[in-house]
N, C-alpha and C positions, 0 to 999 in steps of 0.2 A: 594473229601474233606470229612475229619468228621469235626463235630462241638462239642465242649462238651456245655452241654446245661442245663440253669439254672432253668430253668423250660421245660415242656412236647414241643415238636415238634409241637404239636397241636393246641398250644396257639399262635405261632405267626405267621404273615400273611405275611411272605416273601413270595414271588411269582417267579416264573422261570424265565430265560432271552425271549424277546419275541421272535415269532414266526421270521423266514428271510423277511415272505415278509412287514414285518411292517417297516423293516428296505429299503426300496423302495420309494422313493418318488412319485413314478408312482401312487401310491396305493390311495395317497390323493387326494380327488376331488379339495380344494384350496390349492394354493401354493403363500406363501409372499416372499417379501426376505429383510432381516432385515439386518443394520450394527451392528455389536458390537459395544459396547463404550469402553472406555479405563479404565473407574471406575471397568467394569467388570471383570477385572482382580484379580486373587490371589495375592499370594504373591511368588508362583510359575510361574507366568505369563499366568496362566490357563486362559479361560474364567471359571470363579467358578459356582458351581452349581445352588446358586440363581441367578446368571442371567439368567443360559440356562431355570430354572424354570418358571420366567418371561417370556420370548420369547413363552413358553408354555400355560403362561397365558394370556399374551394378542392376543393371537391366539384365545381361548377358547373364551373370551370374545366378539371380533368378529365374530366369527361362531355363536355365544347362541343372539345374534341380528339377525343374518335371520333367525333362526328357532321360536324364540318366542321374534318377534317384541317388540320394545318399554320394551326388561326386564329392560333396566338400564334406564328408564326414574325415576326422584326423583318425579315427579309430577302424577304417572300413578303406583304403584306399587303393583295393587290387585294381581297379578302374580309373583313368585319372584322364582329364581333359586337359591340351595343353594348344597356344595356340599356334599355328601354323602362318597368318598371315589378318593383318589389321589394316583394312582400307576407312578412311576417314575422312569426309566434305562438309565442311564448315561451309555454310549456303549464307547465314544472313545475324546480322550483331545482336546480340539482347543485353538490358539493364538488368541491374540489379532495383529495385525487388525482381523478381518473376514468379508465376507458376507455370513449371512447363511441364508438358504431357509427352512420357514417354514412351513410343510406340514397338512392340518389340515381336519378332516373331522370326520360325525358321524360312531361310532364303532358299537353300538347297540341300539336299542330302546326298553321299556318297556314302562306298563302301564302309570307308573309316574315320571319313573326314563328315561333319557339316558345318553351314553357314547360318550363322546369327547374325539378323539383318534389327537394327533398329533406326528411328527418328526420333529425332528431338523438335516438341513445337510449342513455339510462344502462341494462343492465342489459334489462329489457322495455318500462320505462318511458321515453314520449315526450318529450322536454323541446321540443322547438322542431319546426314545420315553416316550409317557404320554397319559396313559387312566383315566379321571374322570369321576366319576360318578356323575351325576347334576340331583337333584330330581323338580321336579315342586311342589310349593307349595302356598295356599293362607293363608289367617287369621287363619282357622280351620284344618290346616296340607297339607298332600300332596290330588294331582288333580290329576286326568289321564289328560295328551295330549288332547286337542281338534283336530280332524280328520284333522282339514285345517290346524295344526303347524306338527303334522304326516306327511303328503305331503312333508310339508317343510325338513324336517328329509330325509324324502326315497330320494330327490334329494341331498343329500347331505351323503349319503351313502360310507362308502370306497370303491374302486374298484379293486376288484378281477383280474386279469392278465388273 
């Protein structure tokens, strides 16, 4: 495919399609089932991209609570997870009604950041994958993850076949 660019392609932050293994539910250590809502449809009857992204977001919040317990406790916000980058690929259409399986896991661990990876599946078809980079911060900026949290993250790493 050929594009006509308004700026240098190096300025753009698009990314290639996900690795085929990312589109297998078996690589995700945690799986939840979610029901699509009637209100998630667009005028074409598809589940819209914002509704699909909300499924990724909800799964992320659940796993974040597992490796940084209390991260959403409003009475104790000493450690916070903030978004650095979010990459979402929409790979297939889905229609309402739908029961969607949401796979979630840790794609990578850095000193003060973590990549949380999720996939949405309808039957055995991958609808979407998402990789969000989150940074652990305190009042003075980024913080290294403590060993305790790193150990929790390791248990949630994506599984290679």
